[in-house]
Backbone as numpy.savetxt, mean C-alpha at the origin, in Angstrom:
# Nx Ny Nz CAx CAy CAz Cx Cy Cz
-2.44 12.48 -2.62 -3.79 12.54 -3.16 -3.81 13.09 -4.57
-5.00 13.41 -5.04 -5.15 14.00 -6.36 -4.69 15.46 -6.33
-4.04 15.97 -7.37 -3.76 15.34 -8.66 -2.38 14.69 -8.75
-1.60 14.72 -7.67 -0.21 14.28 -7.76 0.01 12.78 -7.73
-0.96 12.03 -7.17 -0.74 10.60 -7.00 -1.62 9.72 -7.89
-2.52 10.32 -8.65 -3.44 9.49 -9.43 -3.26 9.63 -10.94
-2.15 10.20 -11.37 -1.83 10.28 -12.78 -2.21 11.57 -13.47
-3.01 12.40 -12.83 -3.45 13.64 -13.48 -2.26 14.57 -13.74
-1.44 14.78 -12.73 -0.29 15.67 -12.88 0.72 15.08 -13.87
0.91 13.77 -13.81 1.83 13.13 -14.75 1.34 13.28 -16.19
0.01 13.19 -16.39 -0.55 13.38 -17.72 -0.30 14.80 -18.24
-0.42 15.77 -17.36 -0.15 17.16 -17.74 1.32 17.33 -18.11
2.20 16.75 -17.30 3.63 16.84 -17.61 3.95 16.19 -18.96
3.28 15.08 -19.27 3.48 14.45 -20.58 3.07 15.40 -21.70
1.95 16.09 -21.50 1.45 17.00 -22.54 2.42 18.14 -22.82
3.10 18.62 -21.78 4.03 19.74 -21.98 5.49 19.28 -22.09
5.66 17.93 -22.16 6.99 17.32 -22.35 7.96 17.69 -21.23
7.46 17.63 -20.01 8.29 17.91 -18.83 8.64 16.58 -18.15
9.92 16.26 -18.04 10.30 15.01 -17.37 9.91 15.03 -15.89
9.60 13.86 -15.36 9.28 13.74 -13.93 9.83 12.41 -13.42
10.02 12.32 -12.13 10.75 11.18 -11.56 9.85 10.07 -11.05
8.52 10.25 -11.09 7.62 9.20 -10.63 7.27 8.26 -11.78
6.39 7.30 -11.52 5.91 6.41 -12.56 4.98 7.16 -13.50
4.58 6.49 -14.60 3.77 7.18 -15.61 2.29 7.20 -15.23
1.47 7.72 -16.13 0.05 7.95 -15.86 -0.67 6.67 -15.47
-0.47 5.60 -16.25 -1.18 4.35 -15.99 -0.83 3.77 -14.63
0.45 3.74 -14.31 0.90 3.18 -13.03 0.36 4.00 -11.86
0.44 5.32 -11.98 -0.06 6.19 -10.91 -1.55 6.00 -10.70
-2.31 5.97 -11.81 -3.76 5.80 -11.71 -4.12 4.44 -11.12
-3.43 3.40 -11.54 -3.74 2.05 -11.07 -3.42 1.89 -9.58
-2.28 2.39 -9.15 -1.90 2.23 -7.74 -2.73 3.10 -6.82
-3.32 4.16 -7.35 -4.19 5.01 -6.53 -5.55 4.36 -6.33
-5.92 3.47 -7.25 -7.19 2.75 -7.18 -6.91 1.39 -6.54
-7.17 1.28 -5.24 -6.75 0.11 -4.47 -7.35 -1.20 -5.00
-8.64 -1.19 -5.32 -9.30 -2.42 -5.76 -8.74 -2.88 -7.11
-8.58 -1.95 -8.04 -8.03 -2.29 -9.35 -6.63 -2.87 -9.22
-5.81 -2.24 -8.39 -4.43 -2.72 -8.19 -4.43 -4.14 -7.63
-5.26 -4.39 -6.62 -5.31 -5.72 -6.01 -5.70 -6.79 -7.02
-6.74 -6.50 -7.82 -7.20 -7.49 -8.79 -6.14 -7.73 -9.87
-5.44 -6.69 -10.26 -4.40 -6.82 -11.28 -3.24 -7.66 -10.78
-2.71 -7.33 -9.61 -1.55 -8.05 -9.09 -1.90 -9.47 -8.68
-3.16 -9.71 -8.29 -3.59 -11.07 -7.95 -3.40 -12.00 -9.14
-3.57 -11.46 -10.34 -3.38 -12.25 -11.55 -1.94 -12.68 -11.77
-1.00 -12.03 -11.09 0.41 -12.39 -11.18 0.87 -13.22 -9.98
-0.09 -13.66 -9.16 0.24 -14.51 -8.03 0.56 -13.78 -6.75
0.37 -12.47 -6.73 0.60 -11.71 -5.50 -0.58 -11.94 -4.56
-0.28 -12.26 -3.31 -1.33 -12.52 -2.32 -1.92 -11.20 -1.82
-3.24 -11.08 -1.88 -3.94 -9.88 -1.39 -5.15 -10.32 -0.57
-5.70 -9.40 0.19 -6.88 -9.69 0.99 -8.12 -9.79 0.11
-9.09 -10.59 0.53 -10.39 -10.67 -0.16 -11.07 -9.30 -0.05
-11.69 -8.84 -1.15 -12.30 -7.51 -1.11 -13.44 -7.42 -2.12
-14.25 -6.39 -1.96 -15.29 -6.06 -2.93 -15.44 -4.55 -3.00
-16.11 -4.10 -4.05 -16.25 -2.66 -4.29 -17.72 -2.25 -4.16
-17.95 -1.07 -3.58 -19.29 -0.49 -3.48 -19.22 0.90 -4.12
-20.08 1.14 -5.12 -20.03 2.41 -5.85 -21.18 3.33 -5.44
-20.89 4.62 -5.40 -21.88 5.61 -5.01 -23.07 5.57 -5.97
-24.26 5.54 -5.39 -25.48 5.44 -6.19 -25.93 4.02 -6.44
-25.05 3.07 -6.11 -25.37 1.66 -6.32 -25.18 0.85 -5.04
-25.25 1.56 -3.91 -25.01 0.90 -2.62 -26.00 -0.24 -2.39
-27.21 -0.09 -2.93 -28.26 -1.08 -2.69 -27.96 -2.43 -3.34
-26.99 -2.45 -4.27 -26.66 -3.70 -4.96 -25.83 -4.64 -4.09
-25.28 -4.10 -3.00 -24.48 -4.93 -2.09 -25.07 -4.80 -0.69
-25.63 -5.89 -0.16 -26.24 -5.84 1.17 -25.21 -6.12 2.25
-25.57 -5.75 3.48 -24.70 -6.03 4.62 -24.46 -7.53 4.77
-25.50 -8.32 4.54 -25.37 -9.78 4.65 -24.39 -10.33 3.62
-24.42 -9.77 2.40 -23.51 -10.22 1.35 -22.06 -9.87 1.70
-21.88 -8.68 2.29 -20.54 -8.27 2.72 -20.01 -9.22 3.79
-20.85 -9.54 4.76 -20.42 -10.44 5.83 -20.13 -11.83 5.29
-20.96 -12.30 4.36 -20.78 -13.65 3.80 -19.47 -13.75 3.01
-19.17 -12.73 2.20 -17.99 -12.80 1.34 -16.71 -12.35 2.06
-16.81 -11.28 2.85 -15.62 -10.68 3.45 -15.43 -11.10 4.89
-16.54 -11.21 5.64 -16.44 -11.58 7.04 -16.23 -10.37 7.94
-16.24 -10.61 9.24 -16.00 -9.58 10.24 -14.89 -10.05 11.19
-14.06 -9.12 11.66 -14.03 -7.70 11.30 -13.54 -7.50 9.87
-13.79 -6.30 9.35 -13.31 -5.95 8.01 -12.97 -4.46 7.99
-12.30 -4.05 6.95 -11.98 -2.64 6.77 -12.84 -2.06 5.65
-13.39 -0.89 5.89 -14.12 -0.15 4.88 -13.32 1.12 4.61
-12.91 1.31 3.36 -12.00 2.43 3.06 -12.31 3.04 1.69
-11.98 4.32 1.52 -12.12 4.92 0.19 -11.26 4.15 -0.80
-11.78 3.87 -1.97 -11.00 3.12 -2.95 -9.88 3.97 -3.53
-10.09 5.27 -3.58 -9.06 6.19 -4.07 -8.87 7.26 -3.01
-7.75 7.20 -2.33 -7.50 8.17 -1.27 -6.18 7.87 -0.60
-5.84 8.69 0.37 -4.58 8.52 1.07 -4.67 8.95 2.52
-3.58 8.72 3.26 -3.43 9.13 4.65 -4.48 8.52 5.58
-5.10 7.43 5.15 -6.10 6.70 5.95 -7.35 7.52 6.25
-7.61 8.57 5.49 -8.84 9.33 5.66 -10.04 8.43 5.31
-11.09 8.48 6.12 -12.31 7.76 5.81 -12.27 6.27 6.04
-11.23 5.76 6.70 -11.09 4.32 6.92 -11.72 3.93 8.25
-12.47 2.83 8.26 -13.10 2.32 9.48 -12.83 0.83 9.60
-12.46 0.41 10.80 -12.41 -1.02 11.08 -13.77 -1.42 11.63
-14.50 -2.21 10.86 -15.87 -2.58 11.20 -15.86 -3.92 11.95
-16.51 -3.94 13.11 -16.51 -5.15 13.93 -17.88 -5.82 14.01
-18.94 -5.08 13.67 -20.28 -5.65 13.74 -21.11 -5.17 12.55
-22.16 -5.91 12.23 -22.98 -5.62 11.05 -23.59 -4.23 11.10
-23.96 -3.77 12.29 -24.63 -2.47 12.38 -23.70 -1.29 12.11
-22.40 -1.54 11.98 -21.43 -0.47 11.69 -21.15 -0.32 10.20
-21.59 -1.28 9.39 -21.20 -1.30 7.97 -21.74 -0.08 7.22
-23.03 0.21 7.37 -23.67 1.30 6.61 -22.99 2.64 6.89
-22.78 2.95 8.15 -22.16 4.23 8.51 -20.72 4.30 8.01
-20.01 3.17 8.06 -18.63 3.14 7.58 -18.56 3.41 6.08
-19.52 2.87 5.32 -19.55 3.10 3.88 -19.84 4.58 3.59
-20.77 5.17 4.32 -21.08 6.59 4.13 -19.86 7.46 4.44
-19.14 7.11 5.50 -17.94 7.85 5.88 -16.89 7.78 4.78
-16.66 6.59 4.23 -15.67 6.42 3.17 -16.08 7.14 1.90
-17.39 7.20 1.63 -17.87 7.84 0.41 -17.74 9.36 0.46
-17.50 9.91 1.63 -17.21 11.34 1.71 -15.82 11.65 1.15
-15.00 10.61 0.99 -13.64 10.77 0.45 -13.52 10.27 -0.98
-14.39 9.32 -1.38 -14.28 8.70 -2.70 -15.64 8.16 -3.13
-15.91 8.21 -4.45 -17.18 7.68 -4.97 -17.20 6.16 -4.98
-16.06 5.54 -4.79 -15.96 4.09 -4.71 -15.38 3.71 -3.35
-15.97 2.69 -2.75 -15.54 2.23 -1.43 -15.12 0.77 -1.54
-13.97 0.44 -0.95 -13.51 -0.94 -0.92 -13.75 -1.52 0.47
-14.37 -2.69 0.49 -14.55 -3.44 1.73 -13.56 -4.59 1.68
-12.68 -4.65 2.67 -11.54 -5.57 2.62 -11.49 -6.43 3.88
-11.20 -7.71 3.71 -11.12 -8.63 4.83 -9.98 -8.24 5.77
-10.22 -8.38 7.05 -9.20 -8.10 8.06 -8.16 -9.21 8.07
-6.90 -8.83 8.14 -5.81 -9.79 8.26 -5.00 -9.45 9.50
-4.83 -10.42 10.37 -4.06 -10.19 11.60 -2.65 -10.71 11.40
-1.68 -9.85 11.66 -0.30 -10.26 11.48 0.65 -9.10 11.67
1.83 -9.23 11.11 2.87 -8.22 11.22 2.80 -7.28 10.02
2.64 -5.99 10.29 2.57 -5.01 9.20 3.95 -4.44 8.93
4.34 -4.47 7.66 5.64 -3.92 7.26 5.48 -3.07 6.01
6.49 -2.25 5.75 6.50 -1.39 4.58 7.92 -1.35 4.04
8.05 -1.42 2.70 9.40 -1.50 2.11 9.51 -0.64 0.87
10.59 0.13 0.82 10.87 0.98 -0.32 11.77 0.32 -1.34
11.67 0.79 -2.58 12.48 0.22 -3.66 12.61 1.25 -4.78
13.80 1.27 -5.41 13.93 2.04 -6.65 14.95 1.35 -7.55
14.83 1.60 -8.84 15.74 1.00 -9.80 16.19 2.05 -10.81
17.43 1.91 -11.25 17.96 2.74 -12.34 18.52 1.80 -13.40
19.09 2.36 -14.44 19.68 1.52 -15.49 20.87 0.73 -14.96
21.51 1.25 -13.91 22.71 0.59 -13.39 22.47 -0.31 -12.18
21.39 -0.06 -11.41 21.26 -0.83 -10.17 19.82 -0.94 -9.71
19.64 -1.91 -8.82 18.36 -2.12 -8.14 18.61 -1.97 -6.65
17.79 -1.18 -5.99 17.92 -0.97 -4.54 16.60 -1.30 -3.85
16.62 -2.34 -3.05 15.47 -2.67 -2.20 15.88 -2.34 -0.78
15.21 -1.38 -0.18 15.60 -0.85 1.13 15.18 -1.79 2.26
15.79 -1.66 3.45 15.35 -2.46 4.60 13.89 -2.14 4.93
13.12 -3.17 5.24 11.70 -2.97 5.55 11.53 -2.35 6.93
10.41 -1.65 7.09 10.04 -1.06 8.38 8.86 -1.82 8.96
8.96 -2.21 10.23 7.85 -2.85 10.92 7.00 -1.78 11.59
5.68 -1.90 11.44 4.75 -0.90 11.97 3.99 -1.50 13.14
4.18 -0.91 14.31 3.47 -1.38 15.51 2.64 -0.21 16.02
1.35 -0.19 15.66 0.48 0.93 16.00 -0.12 0.77 17.39
-0.28 1.88 18.09 -0.96 1.88 19.39 -2.47 1.85 19.20
-2.93 2.07 17.96 -4.36 2.17 17.68 -4.89 0.87 17.05
-6.16 0.87 16.70 -6.78 -0.30 16.09 -6.10 -0.70 14.79
-5.62 0.31 14.05 -4.90 0.06 12.81 -4.02 1.28 12.55
-3.25 1.24 11.46 -2.31 2.31 11.14 -3.08 3.48 10.53
-3.76 4.25 11.42 -4.63 5.33 10.96 -3.88 6.66 10.88
-4.63 7.75 10.68 -4.00 9.06 10.50 -3.16 9.46 11.72
-3.71 9.26 12.92 -2.97 9.64 14.13 -1.70 8.81 14.29
-1.77 7.54 13.94 -0.58 6.71 14.00 0.47 7.18 13.00
0.00 7.56 11.80 0.92 7.97 10.75 1.60 9.30 11.05
0.82 10.26 11.57 1.33 11.63 11.63 1.45 12.21 13.04
0.84 11.56 14.03 0.88 12.10 15.39 1.62 11.20 16.38
2.44 10.33 15.85 3.36 9.58 16.70 2.76 8.44 17.49
1.53 8.01 17.17 0.90 6.94 17.94 1.26 5.58 17.32
2.56 5.36 17.15 3.04 4.16 16.48 4.53 3.98 16.78
4.97 2.72 16.74 6.41 2.44 16.76 6.80 1.96 15.38
7.87 2.52 14.85 8.36 2.14 13.53 9.77 1.58 13.69
9.92 0.31 13.38 11.17 -0.40 13.65 11.84 -0.73 12.31
13.00 -0.12 12.08 13.75 -0.32 10.85 15.18 -0.73 11.18
15.66 -1.88 10.69 14.97 -2.87 9.87 13.90 -3.63 10.67
12.92 -4.14 9.96 11.84 -4.90 10.60 12.39 -6.17 11.23
11.72 -6.62 12.29 12.15 -7.83 13.00 11.62 -9.08 12.27
12.28 -9.42 11.18 11.87 -10.54 10.35 12.97 -11.59 10.31
12.58 -12.85 10.15 13.56 -13.89 9.89 14.26 -13.57 8.57
15.51 -13.97 8.47 16.29 -13.66 7.26 15.59 -14.17 6.00
15.05 -15.38 6.08 14.36 -15.96 4.93 13.13 -15.14 4.54
12.38 -14.68 5.56 11.19 -13.87 5.30 11.57 -12.53 4.68
12.61 -11.90 5.23 13.07 -10.61 4.70 13.47 -10.74 3.24
14.12 -11.85 2.88 14.52 -12.06 1.49 13.30 -12.25 0.59
12.31 -12.98 1.07 11.09 -13.20 0.29 10.35 -11.88 0.05
10.25 -11.06 1.10 9.58 -9.76 0.96 10.30 -8.90 -0.07
11.62 -8.88 0.00 12.40 -8.08 -0.95 12.19 -8.54 -2.39
12.12 -9.85 -2.59 11.88 -10.38 -3.93 10.50 -9.98 -4.45
9.49 -10.03 -3.56 8.13 -9.64 -3.97 8.09 -8.15 -4.30
8.73 -7.33 -3.48 8.77 -5.88 -3.73 9.39 -5.59 -5.09
10.52 -6.24 -5.38 11.20 -6.04 -6.66 10.32 -6.53 -7.82
9.64 -7.65 -7.62 8.77 -8.20 -8.65 7.60 -7.26 -8.94
6.99 -6.71 -7.89 5.88 -5.78 -8.08 6.33 -4.54 -8.84
7.52 -4.05 -8.51 8.09 -2.89 -9.21 8.15 -3.16 -10.71
8.62 -4.37 -11.07 8.77 -4.72 -12.49 7.44 -5.01 -13.16
6.53 -5.69 -12.47 5.22 -6.00 -13.05 4.50 -4.71 -13.45
4.54 -3.73 -12.55 3.84 -2.47 -12.81 4.60 -1.57 -13.77
5.92 -1.77 -13.88 6.74 -0.88 -14.70 6.93 0.46 -14.03
7.28 0.41 -12.75 7.42 1.65 -11.96 8.66 2.43 -12.34
8.68 3.68 -11.95 9.86 4.53 -12.09 10.03 5.32 -10.81
11.26 5.64 -10.47 11.52 6.37 -9.23 11.35 5.46 -8.03
11.12 6.05 -6.88 11.05 5.29 -5.65 9.60 4.97 -5.30
9.35 3.74 -4.88 8.01 3.34 -4.47 8.08 2.73 -3.07
6.91 2.51 -2.47 6.84 1.83 -1.18 5.69 0.83 -1.23
5.97 -0.39 -0.82 4.94 -1.43 -0.82 4.65 -1.82 0.63
3.37 -1.84 0.98 2.93 -2.20 2.34 2.40 -3.62 2.35
2.72 -4.35 3.42 2.33 -5.75 3.54 1.79 -6.07 4.93
1.03 -7.15 5.00 0.71 -7.82 6.26 1.21 -9.26 6.13
2.04 -9.68 7.07 2.52 -11.07 7.09 1.66 -11.84 8.08
0.91 -12.81 7.58 0.01 -13.60 8.42 0.57 -15.01 8.61
0.08 -15.67 9.67 0.52 -17.03 9.97 -0.70 -17.92 10.16
-0.70 -19.07 9.53 -1.76 -20.04 9.69 -1.13 -21.40 9.97
-1.94 -22.32 10.44 -1.48 -23.68 10.71 -2.23 -24.65 9.81
-1.49 -25.49 9.06 -2.14 -26.43 8.16 -2.64 -27.65 8.92
-3.23 -28.61 8.18 -3.83 -29.79 8.82 -2.80 -30.68 9.51
-1.52 -30.49 9.17 -0.46 -31.28 9.81 0.17 -30.56 11.00
-0.41 -29.40 11.33 0.11 -28.64 12.46 1.32 -27.80 12.14
1.65 -27.69 10.84 2.82 -26.90 10.44 2.40 -25.46 10.19
3.21 -24.53 10.68 2.89 -23.12 10.52 3.23 -22.64 9.12
2.30 -21.92 8.52 2.50 -21.37 7.19 2.53 -19.85 7.27
3.49 -19.26 6.60 3.63 -17.80 6.58 3.19 -17.28 5.22
2.39 -16.23 5.25 1.89 -15.67 3.98 2.17 -14.17 3.95
2.75 -13.71 2.85 3.07 -12.30 2.68 1.99 -11.68 1.80
1.16 -10.84 2.39 0.01 -10.26 1.71 0.26 -8.78 1.41
0.13 -8.40 0.15 0.29 -6.99 -0.20 -0.94 -6.19 0.19
-0.73 -5.05 0.80 -1.83 -4.14 1.15 -2.03 -3.08 0.08
-0.95 -2.38 -0.25 -1.05 -1.37 -1.29 0.35 -0.95 -1.74
0.39 -0.29 -2.89 1.63 0.23 -3.44 1.53 1.75 -3.49
2.50 2.43 -2.92 2.52 3.89 -2.94 3.64 4.33 -3.87
3.26 4.90 -5.02 4.26 5.28 -6.02 4.78 6.71 -5.83
4.21 7.44 -4.88 4.76 8.76 -4.50 4.80 8.81 -2.97
5.69 8.02 -2.36 5.70 7.90 -0.90 6.13 9.19 -0.21
5.66 9.34 1.02 5.99 10.54 1.80 7.47 10.66 2.09
7.92 11.90 2.20 9.33 12.17 2.47 9.50 13.09 3.69
8.51 13.09 4.58 8.60 13.93 5.78 9.50 13.28 6.81
9.72 13.99 7.91 10.58 13.47 8.97 10.04 12.18 9.57
8.70 11.97 9.51 8.10 10.78 10.09 7.83 9.69 9.05
8.27 9.90 7.81 7.97 8.95 6.73 8.93 7.76 6.75
8.49 6.67 6.12 9.26 5.43 6.11 10.53 5.50 5.26
10.41 6.05 4.06 11.53 6.00 3.11 12.81 6.62 3.68
12.77 7.84 4.25 14.01 8.39 4.83 14.59 7.49 5.93
13.73 6.87 6.73 14.22 5.93 7.76 14.96 4.77 7.12
14.37 4.22 6.07 14.95 3.05 5.42 16.26 3.39 4.70
16.31 4.57 4.11 17.54 5.02 3.46 18.67 5.12 4.48
18.37 5.70 5.64 19.39 5.81 6.69 19.81 4.43 7.18
18.84 3.52 7.35 19.15 2.18 7.84 20.03 1.42 6.85
19.93 1.76 5.57 20.75 1.11 4.54 22.12 1.76 4.43
22.38 2.78 5.26 23.66 3.46 5.23 23.82 4.38 4.03
22.70 4.84 3.51 22.72 5.70 2.34 22.29 7.12 2.70
22.46 8.03 1.78 22.08 9.42 1.97 20.93 9.75 1.03
19.89 10.41 1.53 18.72 10.74 0.73 19.09 11.57 -0.50
20.04 12.44 -0.33 20.48 13.29 -1.45 21.01 12.43 -2.59
21.79 11.40 -2.26 22.35 10.53 -3.29 21.26 9.69 -3.97
20.29 9.24 -3.19 19.19 8.44 -3.74 18.41 9.27 -4.76
18.04 10.48 -4.38 17.26 11.33 -5.28 18.08 11.73 -6.51
19.38 11.92 -6.32 20.26 12.24 -7.46 20.27 11.08 -8.44
20.40 9.86 -7.92 20.37 8.66 -8.78 19.09 8.62 -9.62
17.95 8.85 -8.96 16.65 8.74 -9.64 16.50 9.83 -10.70
16.87 11.06 -10.37 16.74 12.16 -11.32 17.67 12.00 -12.51
18.93 11.65 -12.24 19.89 11.50 -13.34 19.53 10.32 -14.23
18.95 9.27 -13.63 18.53 8.12 -14.44 17.41 8.53 -15.40
16.51 9.38 -14.93 15.39 9.82 -15.76 15.87 10.73 -16.90
16.88 11.51 -16.63 17.36 12.49 -17.61 18.38 11.88 -18.59
18.90 10.70 -18.26 19.95 10.10 -19.10 19.38 9.50 -20.38
């Protein structure tokens, strides 16, 4: 959360000329603002969910009917700037929209309403130095709850499968997208990109797979239950060596 994930702390470090291992102010601020990030990456061909923004004090400009028409139901209502799934609601009926927006606004002055996507949820870490690029094995997230909420993240109400159960071709595509996003944003240090892989059937009856980005975390968690340490172990690497690589690359 603020100030460590939205660029404020990085801006202070820049002012006092203190090196840091995360991305810079612009990248941190952009990735913390979910709607801005989605619109930016969409311009580079990254697939994202349909969404709209509701701002505090201007809620009346977006009606429930307009939300349903553009986004559909079910949908997710979430703080536009926030973390750990605080204030997030999966809305299934029109009468839940208003309360969900109020709940999200207790966490952020801007609320994002996002279309629901049904599919396989995965998360993948990546870091780059002057000498190498490392895209870690993806983790598949199988939540016991309606979605990957706070209890799923921190209270064990989830199964996390690393490496994710993906076809080899799909795993390669996800890795390429993760690496591309890292470069588009100009990231530094280790990041984590979350996705939903959806499946549709075209008019010829052929199944189409779509890799949809959910969000980019430029300061991912490093606790015992976090994804990155799991992925580092699955890659046969040591967390100490990974962090050493990132720090020495920044100082070189």
